[in-house]
C-alpha atoms as one frame of an Amber mdcrd trajectory, in Angstrom:
protein
 128.971 148.353 166.571 130.800 148.728 170.012 131.454 145.486 172.192 131.377
 145.884 176.089 132.226 143.399 178.329 131.329 144.036 182.596 132.494 142.501
 185.317 130.930 139.559 186.850 130.350 142.413 189.629 127.896 144.167 187.339
 126.133 141.282 186.089 123.314 141.496 188.752 122.711 144.693 187.273 123.258
 143.978 183.142 122.171 140.425 183.766 124.928 139.679 180.984 128.459 139.573
 180.551 128.522 141.457 176.982 126.509 143.600 174.829 126.792 145.232 171.925
 125.706 149.058 171.606 125.187 150.575 168.062 125.951 154.649 167.455 128.076
 155.275 170.439 130.655 157.484 169.706 132.338 158.591 172.397 133.250 156.764
 176.161 130.264 159.710 177.430 127.835 158.714 175.219 128.677 154.715 175.310
 127.793 155.313 179.096 124.897 157.511 178.297 123.852 154.861 176.383 123.945
 152.205 179.018 123.275 154.198 182.316 119.576 154.529 180.098 119.608 150.489
 179.611 120.795 149.402 182.966 119.898 152.105 185.744 121.962 150.861 188.552
 125.257 150.860 186.305 125.671 154.314 187.070 125.570 154.046 191.014 128.670
 151.810 190.720 130.768 154.070 187.874 130.179 156.842 189.143 131.202 158.870
 192.868 130.667 162.350 193.283 129.943 162.986 189.510 133.000 161.197 188.361
 134.126 158.304 187.080 135.290 156.058 190.148 138.824 154.873 190.611 137.843
 151.459 191.037 136.256 150.266 187.580 138.932 150.625 184.971 137.631 151.238
 181.141 139.813 149.720 178.596 139.029 150.258 174.938 140.809 147.816 173.021
 142.849 146.912 175.724 144.641 150.541 176.351 143.276 152.407 179.706 141.098
 155.446 178.637 143.012 157.835 181.196 145.738 157.529 178.681 143.813 158.092
 175.988 141.297 161.387 175.885 138.747 159.820 179.349 135.210 159.980 178.894
 136.056 161.984 175.321 138.267 159.138 173.901 136.481 158.261 170.499 134.712
 155.136 169.798 134.164 153.690 166.120 132.814 150.408 165.172 134.425 147.406
 166.433 136.164 148.793 169.177 135.625 146.566 171.873 135.134 148.402 175.805
 136.073 146.163 179.298 134.967 147.693 182.279 137.537 146.089 184.390 138.024
 146.057 188.278 141.164 147.534 189.874 143.021 145.518 192.155 144.875 145.865
 195.112 145.992 144.390 198.086 148.563 144.346 200.635
């Protein structure tokens, strides 16, 4: 099982902050599973066919941009967190 944590901004779509997903071998597979379960989630995460830069995805605390992006492998017990990017001025 992969543990997934959603930010508050996603709760209007997911109706929950945390879920567990079985059988996802990569971030890409996890996203496909989540998009099937929560149809409105894709529009929050994908812009012009790419992951939006406004949401960061972490696996066990490590940004997937520093790993293998959507090809990042997942194993049982991993924790995936979607974190809105913080900006300010």
